[in-house]
C-alpha positions in Angstrom: 113.1 93.2 115.5 113.5 91.0 118.5 116.1 88.2 118.3 113.9 86.4 120.9 111.2 86.0 118.3 113.4 83.8 116.2 113.8 81.4 119.2 110.3 81.7 120.7 107.9 78.7 120.5 104.9 80.6 121.8 103.9 84.2 121.0 101.5 86.6 122.9 99.0 88.6 121.0 101.2 91.6 121.5 104.2 89.8 119.9 102.1 88.8 116.9 100.8 92.4 116.6 104.3 93.8 116.5 105.6 91.1 114.1 102.7 91.5 111.7 102.4 95.3 112.1 98.7 95.1 113.1 96.8 96.0 116.3 96.4 93.6 119.2 92.6 93.9 118.6 93.1 92.7 115.1 95.2 89.7 116.3 92.4 88.8 118.8 89.8 89.1 116.0 91.8 86.8 113.7 92.2 84.4 116.6 88.4 84.4 117.4 87.6 83.9 113.7 89.8 80.9 113.6 92.2 82.4 111.0 95.1 82.5 113.5 95.3 79.3 115.5 96.3 79.2 119.1 94.9 78.7 122.6 93.6 80.6 125.6 95.4 80.4 128.9 93.0 78.5 131.3 91.2 80.8 133.7 92.0 83.9 131.7 91.3 85.7 128.4 95.0 85.6 127.4 95.8 84.0 124.1 98.9 82.4 122.9 100.0 81.6 119.3 102.4 78.7 118.7 105.3 79.4 116.4 104.0 76.8 113.8 100.6 78.5 113.7 102.1 82.0 113.2 104.4 80.8 110.4 101.5 79.0 108.7 99.4 82.2 108.9 102.2 84.4 107.5 102.8 82.0 104.6 99.1 81.4 103.9 98.4 85.1 103.5 101.8 85.8 101.9 102.7 88.4 104.5 106.2 89.9 104.3 107.1 89.2 108.0 108.5 85.7 107.9 112.1 87.0 108.3 111.1 88.2 111.8 110.4 84.7 113.1 112.6 82.4 110.9 116.4 82.4 110.3 
């Protein structure tokens, strides 16, 4: 577990994949379906997930990963 995750305000799709133990492709799919809220970096296909959105997603789906991003 990365201590930086507990301090980060914005997560990459790779971060979210590692935190939630899913593939990056699945994170992108959840993002595109609107189930995981975030934003695309202007001029690219890179996505970012705000801390608040990730925590809401983890809580909404009762995933056991909250300890990775909260103290």
